[in-house]
C-alpha positions as CSV (number, residue, x, y, z in Angstrom):
1,M,-0.1,-0.3,0.0
2,E,1.6,3.4,-1.1
3,K,1.7,5.6,1.9
4,N,2.0,9.6,2.6
5,L,2.8,11.6,5.8
6,G,0.8,9.7,9.0
7,Y,-1.4,7.7,6.8
8,I,-2.6,5.0,4.1
9,I,-3.6,6.1,0.5
10,E,-5.1,3.3,-0.1
11,P,-6.2,1.4,3.2
12,D,-7.3,-1.9,3.7
13,T,-10.3,-0.4,6.0
14,Y,-13.3,1.2,5.2
15,C,-16.0,3.4,7.2
16,N,-19.3,4.5,6.0
17,P,-20.4,6.9,4.8
18,I,-18.8,6.4,1.2
19,N,-16.1,9.2,0.9
20,L,-17.3,10.2,-2.6
21,D,-17.1,14.2,-3.9
22,Y,-21.3,13.9,-3.9
23,A,-22.8,16.8,-5.7
24,Y,-24.2,19.2,-4.5
25,I,-28.1,19.8,-4.9
26,P,-29.3,20.9,-8.7
27,S,-30.4,24.6,-8.5
28,T,-33.3,23.7,-10.7
29,H,-34.8,21.6,-8.8
30,K,-38.5,22.6,-7.7
31,Y,-37.6,21.0,-3.9
32,Y,-34.9,23.0,-3.2
33,A,-35.5,26.7,-3.3
34,Q,-34.2,27.4,0.2
35,D,-31.1,30.0,-0.3
36,Q,-28.2,27.5,1.6
37,S,-26.8,24.2,-0.3
38,H,-26.1,20.9,0.5
39,R,-24.7,17.8,-1.0
40,S,-27.2,14.6,-1.7
41,T,-27.6,11.8,-4.1
42,A,-29.8,8.4,-3.1
43,D,-30.7,5.6,-4.9
44,P,-27.6,3.9,-5.7
45,A,-26.7,1.2,-8.6
46,V,-23.5,-0.8,-8.9
47,V,-22.5,-3.0,-11.6
48,K,-19.7,-4.5,-12.6
49,L,-18.0,-4.8,-16.1
50,R,-15.1,-6.8,-16.5
51,D,-13.6,-6.6,-13.0
52,T,-14.2,-2.8,-12.6
53,L,-17.4,-1.4,-10.5
54,F,-19.5,1.1,-11.9
55,L,-21.7,3.4,-9.2
56,F,-24.7,5.2,-10.4
57,S,-27.0,7.5,-8.3
58,T,-29.2,10.3,-8.0
59,N,-28.3,14.0,-9.8
60,Q,-24.6,13.6,-10.0
61,N,-24.1,14.7,-13.4
62,G,-21.9,11.5,-14.2
63,Y,-21.0,8.6,-12.2
64,W,-17.8,6.5,-10.5
65,W,-15.8,3.5,-11.4
66,S,-13.7,1.6,-8.8
67,A,-11.0,-1.1,-9.3
68,N,-10.8,-2.0,-5.7
69,M,-13.7,-0.3,-4.2
70,R,-10.8,1.9,-2.3
71,T,-10.8,4.7,-4.7
72,W,-13.8,6.0,-6.5
73,N,-13.0,7.8,-9.9
74,F,-15.8,10.0,-11.3
75,I,-16.6,10.6,-14.6
76,K,-18.8,13.3,-15.9
77,Q,-21.2,12.4,-18.2
78,D,-24.5,14.3,-19.1
79,F,-27.1,12.1,-19.9
80,Q,-30.8,13.6,-20.7
81,R,-32.3,14.8,-18.2
82,N,-36.0,14.1,-17.6
83,G,-39.0,16.3,-18.4
84,I,-41.0,16.5,-15.3
85,A,-38.2,17.2,-12.1
86,G,-35.4,18.1,-14.4
87,D,-33.4,16.0,-13.0
88,N,-29.5,14.8,-14.4
89,V,-30.5,11.3,-13.3
90,C,-32.7,10.1,-11.0
91,A,-32.9,6.8,-9.4
92,P,-31.1,5.2,-12.4
93,G,-31.3,1.6,-13.8
94,A,-27.9,0.0,-14.9
95,W,-26.7,-3.7,-15.6
96,T,-24.2,-5.3,-17.1
97,W,-24.9,-7.9,-20.1
98,G,-22.0,-9.4,-21.4
99,D,-19.3,-6.6,-22.3
100,T,-21.8,-4.6,-22.4
101,L,-23.3,-1.8,-19.8
102,L,-27.0,-0.5,-20.2
103,F,-28.1,2.5,-18.2
104,I,-31.3,4.2,-17.8
105,P,-32.5,7.5,-15.7
106,S,-35.9,7.1,-14.3
107,F,-38.7,8.8,-16.3
108,A,-42.4,9.0,-16.1
109,T,-44.9,9.8,-18.9
110,P,-44.8,11.8,-21.1
111,D,-41.3,11.9,-20.8
112,P,-39.8,9.0,-22.8
113,M,-35.7,9.0,-22.3
114,P,-32.9,7.1,-24.0
115,L,-31.8,3.3,-23.4
116,Y,-28.0,4.0,-23.4
117,F,-25.2,1.4,-23.7
118,S,-21.5,1.5,-23.3
119,T,-18.4,-1.1,-23.8
120,D,-16.1,1.2,-22.2
121,P,-17.7,3.5,-19.5
122,V,-14.4,4.4,-17.8
123,H,-13.8,6.9,-20.7
124,A,-17.3,7.6,-21.0
125,R,-18.0,6.7,-24.8
126,W,-21.5,6.1,-24.5
127,K,-24.1,5.8,-27.2
128,T,-27.9,5.1,-27.4
129,L,-29.3,2.0,-27.9
130,T,-33.4,3.5,-28.2
131,D,-33.9,7.5,-27.9
132,S,-37.3,6.2,-26.6
133,F,-37.8,3.3,-24.1
134,R,-41.7,2.6,-24.3
135,V,-42.1,1.6,-20.4
136,A,-42.3,4.9,-18.0
137,T,-39.8,3.3,-16.0
138,W,-39.3,5.7,-12.5
139,D,-36.9,3.8,-10.1
140,P,-35.8,1.3,-12.7
141,S,-33.6,-1.5,-13.0
142,F,-32.4,-4.3,-15.2
143,F,-32.0,-8.0,-15.5
144,K,-30.9,-10.7,-18.0
145,D,-30.9,-14.6,-17.1
146,D,-28.8,-16.8,-18.3
147,D,-31.2,-17.8,-21.1
148,G,-30.6,-14.3,-22.5
149,K,-34.3,-13.3,-21.4
150,A,-34.5,-10.1,-20.2
151,Y,-36.1,-8.1,-17.6
152,V,-37.3,-4.8,-16.9
153,Y,-38.7,-3.7,-12.9
154,W,-39.6,-0.3,-11.8
155,G,-41.7,1.7,-9.3
156,S,-42.2,4.2,-6.7
157,S,-44.9,5.2,-4.7
158,N,-47.5,4.7,-1.7
159,T,-50.3,3.8,-3.4
160,F,-49.5,1.3,-6.7
161,P,-47.2,-1.4,-6.8
162,L,-43.7,-2.4,-8.2
163,Y,-44.2,-3.5,-11.5
164,G,-41.9,-5.9,-13.8
165,M,-41.7,-6.8,-17.5
166,Q,-40.0,-8.9,-20.1
167,L,-38.0,-7.1,-22.7
168,N,-37.0,-8.2,-26.3
169,P,-33.1,-7.9,-26.6
170,A,-33.3,-8.3,-30.7
171,D,-35.6,-5.0,-30.4
172,H,-33.7,-2.6,-28.4
173,Y,-34.8,-4.3,-25.5
174,Q,-37.6,-3.0,-25.9
175,P,-40.7,-4.2,-23.9
176,M,-42.7,-7.1,-25.2
177,G,-45.4,-8.9,-23.5
178,E,-47.7,-7.5,-20.1
179,K,-47.0,-5.9,-17.5
180,N,-46.6,-7.9,-13.7
181,E,-47.7,-6.4,-10.8
182,L,-44.7,-7.7,-8.5
183,S,-45.2,-6.5,-5.0
184,R,-47.1,-4.2,-2.3
185,L,-46.9,-3.6,0.8
186,Y,-49.3,-4.6,3.8
187,P,-47.7,-2.3,7.0
188,R,-50.4,-3.9,9.3
189,I,-48.7,-7.2,8.6
190,H,-44.8,-6.0,7.9
191,G,-44.2,-3.7,10.8
192,W,-41.0,-2.4,9.3
193,E,-43.0,-1.4,6.1
194,R,-45.2,1.0,8.4
195,F,-44.3,4.9,7.7
196,G,-42.6,7.5,9.6
197,E,-39.4,7.5,12.0
198,D,-39.1,4.5,13.8
199,N,-42.2,3.3,11.5
200,S,-44.1,5.3,13.6
201,D,-46.6,6.7,11.6
202,T,-49.8,4.6,10.9
203,T,-51.9,7.6,9.3
204,I,-50.1,7.7,6.2
205,A,-49.6,5.5,3.4
206,P,-45.3,4.0,3.1
207,Y,-43.6,4.2,-0.1
208,T,-42.5,1.0,-1.7
209,E,-39.6,1.4,-4.9
210,G,-36.0,0.4,-5.5
211,A,-36.7,-2.7,-7.2
212,W,-33.5,-5.1,-7.9
213,M,-33.0,-8.3,-8.6
214,T,-30.4,-11.3,-7.9
215,K,-30.3,-14.6,-9.1
216,H,-28.4,-17.2,-7.2
217,N,-28.6,-21.2,-7.1
218,N,-31.9,-20.9,-9.4
219,K,-33.8,-18.9,-6.8
220,Y,-34.7,-15.2,-7.9
221,Y,-34.6,-12.6,-5.0
222,Y,-36.5,-9.5,-5.8
223,Q,-35.2,-6.4,-3.9
224,Y,-37.6,-3.4,-3.0
225,A,-37.5,-0.6,-0.7
226,A,-39.4,0.6,1.5
227,P,-41.4,2.8,4.2
228,G,-40.0,5.9,3.1
229,T,-36.3,7.7,2.3
230,E,-36.3,10.1,4.8
231,F,-36.7,7.9,8.0
232,N,-34.1,6.0,10.0
233,V,-36.0,2.6,8.8
234,Y,-35.4,2.7,5.1
235,A,-34.4,-0.8,4.7
236,D,-34.6,-3.1,1.6
237,G,-36.8,-6.3,2.0
238,V,-37.0,-8.9,-0.6
239,L,-38.9,-11.9,-2.0
240,V,-37.8,-14.8,-2.9
241,G,-39.5,-16.9,-6.6
242,D,-38.8,-19.7,-9.5
243,H,-38.9,-17.2,-12.2
244,P,-37.6,-13.3,-12.6
245,L,-41.2,-12.3,-12.8
246,G,-42.6,-14.0,-10.1
247,P,-44.9,-15.1,-7.8
248,F,-42.3,-14.5,-5.1
249,L,-42.6,-15.4,-1.7
250,Y,-42.2,-12.6,1.2
251,Q,-39.3,-13.7,3.7
252,N,-40.0,-13.7,7.4
253,Y,-36.7,-12.5,8.0
254,N,-37.3,-9.2,6.3
255,P,-35.7,-6.4,6.3
256,F,-32.8,-7.9,5.0
257,S,-31.2,-4.9,5.1
258,S,-31.8,-2.5,7.7
259,K,-29.6,0.2,10.1
260,V,-31.9,2.2,12.1
261,G,-29.3,3.4,15.0
262,G,-25.9,4.3,15.0
263,F,-23.9,7.5,13.1
264,I,-25.9,7.3,10.2
265,T,-29.0,5.3,9.5
266,G,-31.1,3.9,6.8
267,A,-30.2,1.1,4.7
268,G,-32.7,1.1,1.7
269,H,-33.0,1.3,-1.8
270,G,-29.8,-0.5,-2.5
271,S,-28.6,-2.7,-4.8
272,T,-26.7,-6.5,-5.0
273,F,-23.5,-6.5,-6.5
274,Q,-20.5,-9.4,-6.7
275,D,-16.6,-7.7,-6.6
276,K,-14.0,-9.1,-8.8
277,Y,-13.7,-12.0,-6.0
278,G,-17.0,-13.0,-6.0
279,N,-18.0,-11.3,-2.6
280,Y,-21.5,-10.0,-2.6
281,W,-22.2,-6.3,-1.1
282,H,-25.2,-4.2,-0.7
283,V,-24.9,-0.6,-1.3
284,A,-27.4,1.5,-0.3
285,T,-29.0,4.7,1.0
286,V,-28.3,6.1,4.2
287,L,-29.7,9.8,5.7
288,N,-28.1,12.5,6.1
289,W,-30.7,14.9,6.9
290,I,-29.0,18.2,8.2
291,K,-30.7,20.7,5.7
292,Y,-33.1,19.0,4.3
293,K,-35.1,15.9,4.8
294,F,-33.8,14.2,1.5
295,E,-30.1,15.1,2.2
296,R,-28.4,11.6,1.9
297,R,-25.2,9.4,1.2
298,L,-24.6,6.0,0.6
299,A,-23.1,3.2,2.3
300,Y,-22.0,-0.9,1.3
301,F,-22.1,-3.8,3.5
302,P,-21.2,-7.1,3.8
303,A,-24.0,-9.7,1.6
304,G,-24.8,-12.8,1.1
305,F,-26.2,-15.8,1.2
306,D,-26.1,-19.0,3.6
307,A,-26.4,-22.1,3.3
308,D,-30.4,-22.5,3.6
309,G,-30.7,-19.9,0.9
310,Q,-31.4,-16.5,3.1
311,M,-30.0,-13.4,1.5
312,Y,-28.6,-11.6,3.9
313,C,-26.7,-7.9,4.7
314,I,-25.0,-7.0,7.6
315,T,-25.4,-3.6,9.0
316,A,-23.9,-4.2,12.1
317,F,-21.1,-2.0,12.9
318,G,-21.6,-0.5,9.4
319,D,-20.7,3.1,10.2
320,Y,-17.2,2.0,11.9
321,P,-13.9,0.6,10.4
322,N,-14.7,-2.6,8.7
323,Y,-12.0,-4.3,6.3
324,H,-12.4,-4.7,2.6
325,A,-12.3,-7.3,0.7
326,S,-8.7,-8.8,-1.3
327,A,-10.0,-12.3,-2.0
328,L,-12.8,-14.5,-1.7
329,R,-14.2,-14.8,1.7
330,D,-17.1,-15.9,3.9
331,H,-19.0,-12.5,4.5
332,K,-21.2,-14.2,7.8
333,E,-17.7,-13.6,9.3
334,S,-17.1,-10.5,10.7
335,T,-15.1,-7.7,8.7
336,F,-15.6,-5.3,11.7
337,T,-12.0,-4.4,12.8
338,G,-12.7,-4.1,16.5
339,W,-11.7,-0.6,16.5
340,M,-14.2,1.1,18.5
341,L,-15.0,5.0,19.0
342,L,-12.6,6.8,21.4
343,S,-14.1,10.3,20.8
344,Y,-17.9,10.2,21.6
345,N,-19.2,12.8,24.2
346,K,-15.2,13.7,25.4
347,K,-14.2,17.2,26.3
348,T,-13.9,19.7,23.4
349,W,-13.6,23.3,22.6
350,A,-12.4,25.2,19.2
351,S,-11.0,28.2,17.6
352,S,-14.8,29.6,17.2
353,S,-18.1,28.6,17.0
354,L,-21.6,30.2,15.7
355,P,-24.7,30.3,18.3
356,G,-26.0,26.8,18.7
357,K,-23.3,25.0,16.2
358,E,-21.2,24.5,19.2
359,P,-18.2,22.3,19.3
360,S,-19.8,19.2,21.4
361,L,-22.2,18.7,18.4
362,A,-19.0,17.0,16.4
363,F,-18.7,14.3,19.0
364,N,-22.2,13.4,19.6
365,E,-22.6,10.4,17.0
366,N,-25.5,12.2,15.0
367,I,-25.1,13.0,11.5
368,R,-27.5,14.9,11.9
369,D,-26.2,18.0,13.5
370,Y,-23.1,19.9,13.5
371,W,-19.8,22.1,15.1
372,S,-19.7,25.1,12.7
373,A,-16.8,27.8,13.0
374,T,-17.4,31.7,12.4
375,T,-15.5,31.6,9.0
376,S,-14.0,29.5,6.8
377,N,-10.0,30.9,7.4
378,T,-7.3,28.6,7.8
379,G,-6.2,27.9,11.2
380,E,-9.6,27.6,12.6
381,F,-9.6,24.5,14.8
382,L,-11.5,22.0,16.6
383,V,-9.7,19.8,19.6
384,V,-10.9,16.5,21.4
385,D,-9.5,15.4,24.7
386,M,-10.2,11.7,25.2
387,G,-9.6,11.6,28.6
388,K,-6.5,9.5,28.8
389,M,-3.9,7.9,26.1
390,Y,-5.7,5.8,23.9
391,N,-4.0,4.0,20.7
392,V,-5.8,5.4,17.6
393,Y,-5.8,3.9,14.5
394,A,-8.0,5.7,12.1
395,I,-10.1,9.1,12.0
396,Q,-13.1,10.0,9.6
397,I,-13.4,13.9,9.2
398,N,-17.7,14.2,8.5
399,Y,-17.7,17.8,7.1
400,A,-21.3,19.9,7.3
401,D,-22.4,22.4,5.1
402,E,-22.5,25.4,6.9
403,D,-23.0,28.5,4.7
404,A,-22.4,26.9,1.1
405,H,-23.7,28.0,-1.9
406,L,-22.5,25.7,-4.6
407,R,-25.2,23.6,-6.8
408,D,-24.8,20.7,-8.6
409,K,-21.7,18.5,-9.6
410,Q,-18.2,20.4,-8.7
411,S,-15.1,19.4,-10.3
412,S,-12.2,21.8,-8.8
413,I,-13.5,22.0,-4.9
414,Y,-11.0,20.4,-2.6
415,H,-10.5,19.8,1.4
416,Q,-7.2,20.4,3.1
417,Y,-6.3,19.8,6.9
418,I,-4.0,19.5,9.2
419,I,-4.6,16.6,12.6
420,Y,-2.5,17.7,15.2
421,Q,-1.5,14.7,18.4
422,S,-0.7,16.1,21.8
423,D,-0.2,14.0,25.6
424,D,-1.0,17.1,27.7
425,G,-3.0,19.6,24.8
426,K,-0.3,22.2,25.0
427,N,2.4,21.0,23.0
428,W,1.5,19.4,19.4
429,K,3.1,17.6,16.2
430,P,1.4,16.7,13.2
431,L,-0.2,13.3,12.9
432,V,-2.1,13.7,9.8
433,D,-0.9,16.5,6.9
434,K,-3.3,16.8,3.8
435,S,-2.3,20.6,3.4
436,K,-1.4,19.5,0.3
437,N,-4.7,17.8,-0.9
438,K,-6.3,18.7,-4.3
439,T,-9.5,16.6,-4.1
440,D,-13.3,16.8,-2.5
441,V,-13.2,14.7,0.5
442,P,-16.8,15.1,2.3
443,H,-16.0,11.8,4.9
444,D,-12.8,11.7,4.6
445,Y,-11.5,8.7,6.1
446,V,-8.3,8.0,7.2
447,Q,-6.2,5.2,8.3
448,L,-3.2,5.7,10.3
449,T,0.3,4.4,8.8
450,N,0.8,3.0,12.5
451,S,-1.3,3.1,15.5
452,V,-0.4,6.1,17.6
453,S,-0.9,6.4,21.4
454,T,-2.2,10.0,22.1
455,R,-5.1,12.1,24.6
456,F,-5.3,14.9,22.6
457,L,-5.9,15.4,18.3
458,K,-6.6,19.1,16.8
459,L,-8.3,19.1,13.0
460,E,-7.1,22.5,11.8
461,N,-8.3,23.9,8.6
462,I,-6.1,25.1,6.0
463,H,-9.0,25.0,3.1
464,M,-12.9,24.3,3.1
465,A,-14.6,23.0,-0.2
466,D,-17.6,25.9,0.4
467,G,-19.1,27.5,3.2
468,K,-17.2,27.9,6.6
469,F,-15.3,25.5,8.6
470,A,-18.1,23.2,9.7
471,V,-18.2,19.3,10.8
472,A,-20.7,17.0,11.6
473,D,-18.4,14.4,13.1
474,L,-15.1,14.0,13.7
475,R,-14.4,10.2,15.2
476,V,-11.4,8.7,16.4
477,F,-11.1,4.8,16.6
478,G,-8.9,2.5,18.3
């Protein structure tokens, strides 16, 4: 692993949320009229093409690729916007078949969208398979079976079900046959499908969306999200059948992907994929919700199928450091490093603070609030006293968007900082130096080159991507 001063550039561990250069919300979107901007994405679709992973999600003006799940590289690509919401790719659908990647954004009648394909998406070489896909697929996903038959799944509603339909590969993957109703929610029977924070709202019908299909051992695992993307209980369930269009049987262990507590919550509207070693993962939407109820991020978790065919997704310690995969492994065995949170509710102080944005909010293990300095100036700092000497292995800096004014995807913004350590809170020496960094790292995760025994840590600002120097949480693990 390549190393730099104090930290490993491509670490063998990771910590959710994924540290991606998330776009800011689009200025044209009818829901985002407030003056202060913020980052957001959701609805991830990850697919593998020739051992390379491609990640598509909502409103990013492009997509990411990765060869190892450690470094994600952004590719700018302007697909056609849908006419109703004006989104640049909302809840997209993607699948790889052979040497080809198929892709379509969400759309609804009367806004037909192109169906795109590429055999070289790393270099953004895209072509249009058809300029008018004939099914209005909101929240679409694709699946092609071993027999060559292809299918599309779609839907997002608290009134209508999710649907599926066969496609004709010989006719540019246009629909053929009948539209099939595949799933509905039954909140009176399935408590996790009830609406609201902690499933507490029984007055509003829950939403279902985010269909995804995975085949394993000749069984078809049809996945869906509920009950609403803005809640901590946003999760994915699974139905199992013997055919890509059902009928499907509800699984009593549902939801299989759920994260209702912790630093960042939610684990819904995701996609299940295999890395180049054959390990299954589930990438999902997680909830930030500082500026707006649909402020979201992405996270991935180990997943798979047990000997009885039960589909699982391990979200326990899902926002703590976990080990990456470097070979095929049994995901039922824990990938958790065992590094615990050392900074929770510890004594803290800062160079300055806005009213109501005190330093303690950066150490309360809640991504929904944050500390903010009064400026973005170089030299603003945040200090934590862990109370005694600890062995520190990793640090995660989760920036907040205080007084941000950017919109859409940004290609030239970056964060720069230095983390200092001290045994007595008076004499400081550098631990991590990112003063020359030129990348956008809103959830920067730093695995130290070697563990360090220390009591005090100080995060000092050099340069902010936008807005004031603000941190949702500075998390220290060891």
